[in-house]
N, C-alpha and C positions, 0 to 999 in steps of 0.2 A: 299064192300071194302075188299081188300086182307089183310091177316095177314102178319106181318113182316117176319114170317118164310117162307111163300110161296113166298114173294117178294125176299127174300134172295136167295132161291133156284133158282128162275127164273133168277136173276142176275148172279148167278154162272154158270148156263147153257149157257146163252148168252156169258159170258166172255170166257168160255171154247170153244164155237163154233168159236168165233173170233180168239182166240189163235190158234186153229187148222187150220182155214182158212188161216191165215197169214203164218203159217209154211208150209202148203201145197203149197201155192203160191210161196214162196221163193224156196222151194225144187224143184218144177217143173221148175221154171225159171233157176235154176242152172243146172238141168239135161238136159234142152233143148237148152242151149247156149253152143256151142262147146268150146269156150275159157274158160268160167266160169266152165264148167264141168271138163275140164282137170286141171284147177287151183285148184279146190276143191278136185279132186281125188288125185292130187299130194300132197296137204296138208295132206290128210289122209294117203298117202304112207309114209310120214315122220315119222309117229308114228308106222309103221310096225304092228306087231301083238299084241302090247300092247293094253290095253283097251282104250276106248274113254276118252279123258281128257279135262279139261276145256281149255287147250291151243289150242286143235283142234277146239273147239267151237269158241274161240276167233279168230283164223285164218280164219275160214269160215265167221264169222261176218265181219271181215276186208275186205275180198274179196268182199262181197256184198256191203259194204259201199263205197269201192273204186270205184265201178262201178255204183253207184247211181249218179243222176244228182241233186245236191243241188244248189239252187240259192244263190247268195250273200245276206247276211243280214237275218233278221228274216222275213220269209214269211210263208204264210199258207201252201204252198207246203212242205217246210222244216219241219214244225210242223207235218203235216200229215204223211210224210215219217218216221220221227223219232218215232211217235206214233205207226205206223204199225210195224216197225222193233222191237220196244220194246215188241210186242206181240208174236214174233217168238220164238219157242222152238228150240234154236240153238243146244241143245244136241240131239234132235231127228234127225235133219239134219246131224249132225256129225256122229251119229250112222249109218244112212243110207249109207253115203259115205264110212265110215270106213268098214262096213260090205261088201259093194260092192267090195271095193279094196281087202279085205281079201279073198273073194270068188274067184275073178279073179286071184289073185296071187296063190291060192291053186290049181287052175285048170291046 
């Protein structure tokens, strides 16, 4: 039988892996879809050289949610999509796009 401490550590590691996987998946999806890439980069451009802000994170989240296919009513698909998006680290994605924009603009 596992101790509660080791179970808690195991749960935290799994939770962190899921969080990273959802973030990586959304980030790759945004980078590989031409329309979404430019929409996200343009959102980062609006903030210029200022640091990443919660507003940029929200804008990126909205871009993703607007391009998701949700079914009408409460469905398993909607619940799964909502749960997966809740695990995304939007700040990390915002930082990646903001850094890319800043580096491109400086070149």
